[in-house]
ROGUKOL-512355 format. One record per residue (C-alpha): residue in one letter; y, x, z. Coordinates in nm, 4 decimals, always signed. Each point is the difference from the previous one (the first is absolute). Layout:
code	v	u	w
A	Y	X	Z
...
END
This chain:
code	v	u	w
M	-1.1927	-2.0049	-0.6863
T	+0.3139	+0.2143	+0.0019
V	+0.3052	+0.0063	+0.2247
L	+0.3178	+0.0682	-0.1971
I	+0.2838	+0.1664	+0.1906
L	+0.3448	-0.0055	-0.1580
T	+0.1985	+0.2825	+0.1537
T	+0.1663	+0.3340	-0.0575
E	-0.1983	+0.3201	-0.0218
E	+0.1227	+0.1294	+0.3354
D	-0.0702	-0.2820	+0.2440
V	-0.1671	+0.1140	+0.3215
T	-0.0276	-0.3588	+0.1221
A	-0.2132	-0.0902	-0.3019
D	-0.2064	+0.3163	+0.0544
M	-0.0918	-0.1199	+0.3506
V	-0.1450	-0.3225	-0.1390
I	-0.1768	+0.1698	-0.2913
V	-0.1937	+0.2165	+0.2496
H	-0.1529	-0.3156	+0.1482
L	-0.0692	-0.1555	-0.3402
N	-0.1790	+0.3177	-0.1062
A	-0.2049	-0.0082	+0.3208
R	-0.1109	-0.3519	-0.0924
A	-0.0841	+0.1155	-0.3550
V	+0.2545	-0.2444	-0.1440
P	+0.1317	+0.1116	-0.3407
V	+0.3751	+0.0635	+0.0002
V	+0.2461	+0.0413	-0.2864
R	+0.3488	+0.1198	+0.0859
L	+0.2725	-0.0755	-0.2521
D	+0.3738	+0.0483	+0.0041
P	+0.1622	-0.2469	-0.2425
A	+0.2642	+0.2679	-0.0610
D	-0.2676	+0.1921	-0.1963
L	-0.0140	-0.2632	-0.2724
T	-0.0044	+0.0918	-0.2880
G	-0.0919	+0.3622	+0.0648
G	-0.2687	+0.0683	+0.2603
A	-0.0963	-0.3673	+0.0216
A	-0.0902	-0.2548	-0.2660
L	-0.0953	-0.3670	-0.0224
S	-0.1524	-0.2486	-0.2389
G	-0.0657	-0.3735	+0.0187
E	-0.1693	-0.2333	-0.2443
Y	+0.0253	-0.3805	+0.0011
V	-0.2540	-0.1296	-0.2515
H	-0.2096	-0.3191	-0.0267
G	+0.1122	-0.1272	+0.3392
A	-0.0970	+0.3189	+0.1818
F	+0.1924	+0.2966	+0.1390
R	-0.1057	+0.3633	+0.0094
G	+0.2233	+0.2743	+0.1306
H	-0.0186	+0.3703	+0.0794
L	+0.2121	+0.2559	+0.1829
S	-0.0164	+0.3765	-0.0291
S	+0.1408	+0.2399	+0.2599
G	-0.0787	+0.3611	+0.0755
G	-0.2780	+0.0039	-0.2550
R	-0.1720	-0.3042	+0.1528
L	-0.0500	-0.3286	-0.1826
V	-0.0392	-0.3265	+0.1914
S	-0.0704	-0.3500	-0.1265
L	+0.2284	-0.2607	+0.1521
D	-0.3062	-0.2215	+0.0452
G	-0.1208	+0.2653	+0.2414
V	+0.3128	+0.0118	+0.2192
R	-0.0640	-0.1698	+0.3319
S	+0.3443	+0.0585	+0.1562
V	+0.3393	+0.1495	-0.0774
W	+0.2016	+0.1757	+0.2695
V	+0.3662	+0.0119	-0.1045
R	+0.0881	+0.2898	+0.2247
R	+0.2994	+0.2024	-0.1317
P	-0.0050	-0.0362	-0.3806
G	+0.2593	+0.1691	-0.2148
A	+0.1984	-0.1919	-0.2590
P	-0.2276	-0.0583	-0.3019
A	+0.0393	+0.2635	-0.2746
A	+0.2618	+0.1898	+0.2005
R	-0.1595	+0.3291	-0.1068
A	-0.0570	-0.0959	-0.3626
R	+0.1163	+0.2422	-0.2674
R	+0.2925	-0.2292	-0.0798
P	+0.0531	-0.2270	+0.3024
S	+0.2285	-0.2986	-0.0262
P	+0.0615	-0.3280	+0.1845
W	-0.1621	-0.1815	-0.2921
L	-0.3165	+0.2126	+0.0179
T	-0.0159	-0.0485	+0.3778
E	+0.0166	-0.3787	-0.0381
E	-0.2572	+0.0006	-0.2814
S	-0.2367	+0.2168	+0.2037
A	+0.0463	-0.2096	+0.3148
Q	-0.0740	-0.3207	-0.1902
A	-0.3111	+0.1517	-0.1538
L	-0.1393	+0.1656	+0.3156
Y	+0.0642	-0.2688	+0.2579
G	-0.0741	-0.2807	-0.2440
M	-0.3416	+0.1472	-0.0780
L	-0.0745	+0.0625	+0.3665
R	+0.0790	-0.3628	+0.0747
S	-0.2468	-0.0949	-0.2720
S	-0.2755	+0.1911	+0.1795
G	-0.0411	-0.2318	+0.2994
A	+0.0197	+0.2949	+0.2426
R	+0.1344	-0.0429	+0.3538
W	+0.3423	+0.1455	+0.0785
M	+0.1433	+0.1949	+0.2895
N	+0.2674	-0.1155	-0.0558
D	+0.0631	-0.2332	-0.2916
P	+0.3067	+0.1440	-0.1807
D	+0.1883	-0.3311	-0.0094
A	-0.0640	-0.0667	+0.3685
A	+0.0917	+0.3568	+0.0910
H	+0.3253	-0.0181	-0.1963
R	+0.1019	-0.3214	+0.1721
A	-0.1005	+0.1379	+0.3403
R	+0.2450	+0.2893	-0.0346
H	+0.2972	-0.2323	+0.0484
K	+0.1077	+0.0332	+0.3629
P	+0.1864	-0.3345	+0.0200
W	-0.3149	-0.1717	-0.1247
Q	-0.2082	+0.1938	+0.2559
L	+0.2198	-0.1135	+0.2874
R	-0.0245	-0.3652	-0.0964
L	-0.3763	+0.0186	-0.0502
A	-0.0429	+0.1722	+0.3376
Q	+0.2054	-0.2744	+0.1667
S	-0.2068	-0.2743	-0.1622
C	-0.3209	+0.1733	+0.1134
G	+0.1087	+0.0044	+0.3632
L	+0.0841	+0.3699	+0.0273
P	+0.3045	+0.0775	+0.2184
V	+0.2884	+0.1251	-0.2189
P	+0.3215	+0.1482	+0.1465
A	+0.3202	-0.1851	-0.0899
T	+0.0964	+0.1296	-0.3448
L	+0.2941	-0.0342	-0.2366
I	+0.0165	+0.1097	-0.3648
T	+0.3519	-0.0435	-0.1333
T	+0.2881	+0.1091	-0.2176
F	+0.2480	-0.2033	+0.2081
P	+0.1869	+0.2254	+0.2475
Q	+0.0898	-0.2964	+0.2205
A	-0.3656	-0.1062	+0.0197
A	-0.0843	+0.3524	+0.1186
R	+0.2766	-0.0129	+0.2626
D	-0.1176	-0.3400	+0.1249
F	-0.3609	+0.1238	+0.0173
A	+0.1072	+0.3080	+0.1958
G	+0.1859	-0.2296	+0.2386
R	-0.3218	-0.1890	+0.0710
Y	-0.2211	+0.3098	+0.0062
P	+0.2137	+0.2976	+0.1124
D	-0.2878	+0.2513	-0.0167
L	-0.0933	+0.0271	-0.3689
V	-0.1785	+0.2318	-0.2395
V	+0.0669	+0.0309	-0.3721
K	-0.2651	+0.0772	-0.2602
P	-0.0372	-0.0149	-0.3788
V	-0.1171	-0.3237	-0.1540
S	-0.2172	+0.1715	-0.2600
G	-0.1391	+0.3074	+0.1785
A	+0.0171	+0.3494	-0.1442
H	+0.3026	+0.1180	-0.1945
P	-0.1036	+0.0248	-0.3688
Q	+0.0816	+0.3650	-0.0545
D	-0.2519	+0.2558	-0.1238
P	-0.1888	+0.0577	+0.2207
P	+0.0662	-0.3245	+0.1907
R	+0.1848	+0.0476	+0.3275
A	-0.0806	-0.2050	+0.3091
V	+0.3082	-0.1674	+0.1471
P	-0.0292	-0.0195	+0.3796
T	+0.0646	-0.3058	+0.2117
S	+0.3109	+0.0695	+0.2102
R	+0.1857	-0.1588	+0.2906
V	+0.3296	-0.1697	-0.0761
A	+0.2950	+0.1382	+0.1966
P	+0.1744	-0.2515	+0.2305
D	+0.3298	+0.0518	-0.1858
A	-0.1539	-0.0183	-0.3477
D	+0.2168	-0.1103	-0.2916
F	-0.2039	-0.2510	-0.2001
S	+0.2289	-0.0178	-0.3029
A	-0.2270	+0.2289	-0.2045
V	-0.2793	-0.2591	-0.0152
A	+0.1995	-0.1708	-0.2743
F	-0.1081	+0.2786	-0.2360
G	-0.3748	-0.0547	+0.0359
P	-0.2575	-0.2113	+0.1869
T	-0.0460	+0.1358	+0.3523
L	-0.2785	-0.0809	+0.2452
F	+0.0881	-0.0241	+0.3693
Q	-0.2591	-0.0673	+0.2669
R	+0.0088	-0.0485	+0.3747
R	-0.1220	+0.3217	+0.1585
V	-0.3146	-0.0506	+0.2050
A	-0.0029	+0.2206	+0.3101
K	-0.3464	+0.1312	-0.0708
R	-0.2552	+0.1633	+0.2242
A	-0.2306	+0.0833	-0.2899
D	-0.0318	+0.0015	-0.3780
I	-0.3001	-0.1767	-0.1523
R	-0.1683	+0.0631	-0.3346
L	-0.2591	-0.2612	-0.0885
T	-0.2136	+0.0757	-0.3051
A	-0.1674	-0.3060	-0.1492
V	-0.2929	+0.0412	-0.2384
G	-0.1336	-0.3394	-0.0996
E	-0.0872	-0.1696	+0.3297
R	-0.0143	+0.3286	+0.1932
L	+0.3053	+0.0814	+0.2154
L	+0.0496	+0.3527	+0.1351
A	+0.3043	+0.0455	+0.2230
A	+0.1532	+0.3170	+0.1416
R	+0.2698	+0.0394	+0.2637
Q	+0.2487	+0.2824	+0.0599
P	+0.1774	-0.0306	+0.3376
V	+0.3698	+0.0775	+0.0283
T	+0.0584	+0.2815	+0.2475
A	+0.2408	-0.0339	+0.2912
D	+0.2232	+0.2753	-0.1410
A	+0.0174	-0.1469	-0.3515
R	+0.3509	-0.0174	-0.1422
P	+0.1174	-0.3642	-0.0243
D	+0.1332	+0.0571	-0.3519
E	-0.3471	+0.0993	-0.1271
V	-0.0994	-0.3448	-0.1212
D	-0.1968	+0.1034	-0.3101
V	-0.3474	+0.1274	+0.0884
R	-0.0181	+0.1940	-0.3281
F	+0.2827	+0.2261	+0.1132
A	-0.0662	+0.0125	+0.3749
S	-0.0407	+0.3401	+0.1647
T	-0.2902	-0.1121	+0.2210
T	-0.3277	+0.1900	+0.0082
V	-0.1872	-0.2817	+0.1728
P	-0.3146	-0.0769	-0.2030
W	-0.0967	-0.3433	-0.1239
E	-0.2798	-0.1680	+0.1948
P	-0.2259	-0.2965	-0.0810
A	+0.1306	-0.3387	+0.1145
E	-0.1451	-0.3462	+0.0471
V	+0.1537	-0.2638	-0.2237
P	+0.1274	-0.3058	+0.1917
A	-0.1675	-0.3202	-0.1161
R	+0.3301	-0.1534	-0.1101
I	+0.0841	+0.3047	-0.2124
A	-0.3477	+0.0151	-0.1538
E	+0.0263	-0.3641	-0.1011
G	+0.3481	+0.0513	-0.1442
V	-0.0918	+0.3152	-0.1922
R	-0.3043	-0.1622	-0.1602
A	+0.2128	-0.3003	-0.0937
Y	+0.2603	+0.2384	-0.1464
L	-0.2647	+0.1722	-0.2142
R	-0.1216	-0.3353	-0.1281
G	+0.3542	-0.1162	-0.0734
A	+0.0876	+0.3283	-0.1717
Q	-0.3421	+0.0158	-0.1728
L	-0.0507	+0.3583	+0.1084
A	-0.3238	+0.1815	+0.0808
Y	+0.1826	+0.2888	+0.1688
G	+0.3174	+0.0267	+0.2031
A	+0.1572	+0.2534	+0.2369
F	+0.2002	-0.1999	+0.2548
D	+0.2746	+0.1498	+0.2157
F	+0.0817	-0.1609	+0.3349
V	+0.1913	+0.1047	+0.3104
E	-0.1184	-0.0966	+0.3466
D	+0.2587	-0.1040	+0.2559
A	-0.0106	+0.0226	+0.3805
D	-0.1775	-0.3367	+0.0213
G	-0.2761	+0.1132	-0.2349
T	+0.1183	-0.2119	-0.2944
W	-0.0667	+0.1501	-0.3431
W	+0.3007	-0.0535	-0.2292
F	-0.0648	+0.0066	-0.3752
L	+0.2123	+0.2458	-0.1978
E	-0.1690	+0.0231	-0.3397
C	-0.3250	+0.0241	-0.1927
N	-0.0558	+0.2799	-0.2516
Q	-0.2606	-0.1179	-0.2506
S	-0.0946	+0.3620	-0.0837
G	+0.0930	+0.1784	+0.3218
Q	-0.1410	+0.3330	+0.1106
F	-0.2711	+0.0092	+0.2637
G	-0.1160	+0.3623	+0.0127
F	+0.2244	+0.0982	+0.2932
I	-0.1340	-0.2928	+0.2027
E	-0.3629	+0.0866	-0.0736
V	+0.0570	+0.3644	+0.0951
D	+0.1498	-0.0924	+0.3396
T	-0.2236	-0.2921	+0.0932
G	-0.3285	+0.0656	-0.1788
Q	+0.0058	-0.3587	-0.1266
P	-0.2215	-0.0361	-0.3108
I	+0.2714	-0.1308	-0.2325
A	-0.1066	+0.1976	-0.3078
R	-0.3633	-0.1027	+0.0513
T	+0.1013	-0.3646	+0.0416
I	+0.1949	+0.0101	-0.3276
A	-0.2967	+0.1631	-0.1738
E	-0.2308	-0.2721	+0.1318
W	+0.2344	-0.2695	-0.1308
L	+0.0271	+0.1639	-0.3410
A	-0.3775	+0.0439	-0.0193
G	-0.0682	-0.3605	+0.0980
P	-0.1837	-0.2373	-0.2326
P	+0.2070	-0.1535	-0.2806
G	-0.0284	-0.3450	+0.1570
H	+0.1720	+0.1207	+0.3215
R	+0.3234	-0.1744	+0.1028
S	+0.2749	+0.1460	-0.2162
S	+0.3774	+0.0100	-0.0230
R	+0.0123	-0.1429	-0.3520
L	+0.2702	-0.2576	-0.0554
D	-0.1835	-0.3334	+0.0176
G	+0.3227	-0.1780	+0.0945
A	+0.2743	+0.2270	-0.1248
G	+0.3235	-0.0293	+0.1885
S	-0.1475	-0.1682	+0.3096
T	+0.1422	+0.1223	+0.3315
A	-0.1441	-0.2669	+0.2252
C	-0.1523	+0.1240	+0.3276
END
């Protein structure tokens, strides 16, 4: 049976996994939904109580009955590269593609509905709390006085976007930054702003979860690190990531989080304080892992390939209780 990977043409992260699928002689079809209705095509037939569907991409034809798993890696907007793209054509193509894939019974990494919900950072923070993961004191507000009161209780704060990357083309990452002691909070009235108590960290942690497998990496903070460098993505350190043991409490909380979020994959970011506590920052449901594998040698790509190549009856992330966030 075939593994279907929905992603852009230039995706090195997907390439790393495909190498392992090829080594296992598992058929792979790579499709970018943006190629509908040009380089990719689809067809589905619902007749006499039965469903038959087919996808074509790159000259390859696959029956949806033969798809064992779907990896929603970095797909483009459906029909974005059509001869005459439009919002209407994108919606039509999305309904057709994802609706047919749901009709196939394939396993998902990750289910599109679950992944969309999991992008919401306020929802992430509440789910992490309910799953027993330590979460720094956080405020999301458009009330300037609420921000002032919060800063009075937690004088050392960072500010970060609620949604993530700025939606320009190409998207621009917005760094987490420290809040100045004399900050004027009046501007929060113009848009939701996320403030969080700064954790004096001794290390950054990236925990990659693939099904039940947890692979954690740790990057220590050097003694000469600048105190304003709070965002690991923009830090000037050259210290490599190293494998790390996952504390039992964190492992239990992360697995509960995945169940509550109905995800098969998640890239979790934590910071470790001087006492060794791992504080939850966020979970990226499609986060990169290549840089971690290069530094640590951890078999993340192989683990993903093994999950995707698993038998159809394997535990999946399909929405059996849509909307549930219980841990």
